[in-house]
C-alpha positions in Angstrom: 14.7 -8.6 2.1 14.5 -5.8 4.8 12.1 -3.4 4.2 14.1 -0.6 3.0 15.4 -2.5 -0.1 11.8 -3.5 -0.7 10.9 0.2 -0.8 13.3 1.0 -2.9 12.7 -1.6 -5.7 8.7 -0.3 -5.6 10.2 3.0 -5.6 12.2 2.4 -9.0 9.2 0.4 -10.3 6.3 2.8 -9.8 7.1 6.1 -8.1 6.4 8.3 -5.2 4.2 5.9 -2.9 2.4 9.3 -1.2 2.0 10.5 -4.8 0.4 7.2 -5.6 -2.0 7.1 -2.5 -3.1 10.2 -3.3 -3.9 9.5 -6.3 -5.4 6.1 -5.6 -7.5 7.8 -3.0 -9.1 10.0 -5.2 -10.3 7.7 -8.1 -11.9 5.3 -5.2 -13.3 8.1 -3.7 -14.4 9.3 -6.9 -16.0 5.9 -7.8 -17.9 5.4 -3.8 -18.8 9.0 -4.7 -17.1 10.4 -1.7 -14.3 12.6 -0.5 -11.0 11.5 -1.5 -9.7 9.1 0.9 -6.2 9.8 2.6 -3.1 7.9 1.7 -2.3 6.2 4.8 -6.2 4.9 4.6 -5.2 3.6 1.0 -2.5 1.8 2.5 -4.4 0.1 5.4 -6.5 -0.7 2.7 -4.0 -2.0 0.5 -2.7 -3.7 3.1 -6.2 -5.7 4.2 -5.7 -6.8 0.7 -2.6 -8.4 0.7 -3.7 -9.9 4.4 -6.3 -11.8 2.3 -3.4 -13.0 -0.3 -2.0 -14.2 2.5 -4.3 -16.2 4.0 -4.6 -17.5 0.3 -1.4 -18.4 0.2 0.6 -17.7 3.0 3.6 -19.1 1.1 4.3 -16.8 -1.4 6.8 -14.3 0.1 5.9 -11.5 -2.3 2.6 -11.1 -0.8 3.9 -10.7 2.7 6.7 -8.4 1.8 4.6 -6.0 0.0 2.1 -5.9 3.6 5.2 -5.2 5.4 5.5 -2.5 3.1 1.9 -1.1 3.2 2.2 -1.2 6.9 5.3 0.6 6.8 4.0 3.3 4.0 0.8 3.9 5.9 2.5 4.8 9.4 4.8 6.9 7.4 1.8 9.0 5.6 0.7 10.0 8.9 4.4 11.5 10.7 
């Protein structure tokens, strides 16, 4: 599956990633008693989460696809 299709599928399932990352950043920041976490930082932390999953089960393609997607969305969030 190419990254464009992955991102399109996730957009249809969950809505706009940057809006979601901003919302997650506000929630994480509040829970940690700190300022909001920037959308690109959320993407990097989600990428780290998927990295752990890839180590645990390197044969699960969905984790690799999501990891690729988070990296792409994080890059796009700062450009």
